[in-house]
N, C-alpha and C positions, 0 to 999 in steps of 0.2 A: 158317598160317591167317591170312587177311586180317582186319584189324580194321575193323569197321563204323564209318563216320563218324557222329557225332552232333552235334546242335546244340540249344542251349537253347530251350525254349518256355515262355512264361508261361501259367499256369493259375490262374484265380481260383475259389476255393472259398468257400462260406459257412462260417461258423465251426463249425457243427454237423458238416458233412461233414469238415472239416479235423480235428476232434477224433476222429471215427470212424476216419479213416485213421491218425491217430497211435496210437490205442489198438490197432488191428489190427497196425500195424507193430511195436509193442512186444510184443504177444502172439506174433508170428511171429519175433521177434528180427531184424527187418529195418528198413530206414529207410523213412520215409514216401515218399521218392522212389522206392524200389524197388517199394513197393505200388502207387503210381500208375502207374508204367511197366508193371508186370505187368498191372494192370487194363485199361489202354488196349490193350496188346498182345492180351490175350484177347478184348476186345470187338471189335477190328478183325478178328481171325481169324474170330470167330463171324459177324460181319456180312458178311464176304467169302464165307463158306460159304452164308449165306442168299441173298446176291445171285446167286451162281453157280446155286443151286437155282432161283431166280426166272427167271434167264435160260434155264436148261434147260427150264423149264415153258413159257416164252413160245415157245421154238423148237419144242417138241412141239405146242403149240396151233397155231402157224403151219403146221407140217407136216400136222397133221390137217385144217386148213382147205383146204390145197392138195390133199391126196391123198384124204381121206375115210377113210383106213385107221384102224382102231381094234380094240380088244378090248372085250368087254362086261365089266361088273362081275362077272358070274357066272363068266366065263372067268378073270378076274384072281384072284377069290377062290379058285377051285379050284386054280389054280397056286400061290398063296401057301399054301394049306392043305397041298398036297403038300410044299412046301419046309419047312413047320413040322414035318412028320412025318419029315423027314430024307431025303426022296426028292430025287434030283438030276435034276429035270425041266427041260426047255427051256421058256422062256416061250411063251405061246400066240402063234400066228401072227396078225398083224393082218389084217383083212379089211374089205371095204366093208359 
């Protein structure tokens, strides 16, 4: 297994946040460094997912503007209701 390369980064925290990180690290039996690394890792992963969703929405909007194809809210609601009931239904077909 390959070892990931790391490099140090300076991070300035106010005293209150620093103490909160320290208390959490102690409670979790981890180092403050580990807590901060984990927090940043989780934040970046979450923000990447949000950005991917935003990009997908923008592509869908551009596609709609180009083609005019859509499904109505009522059609989408009916499909989602069927899925909630455990029915394996295909999504509604987009139309003009």
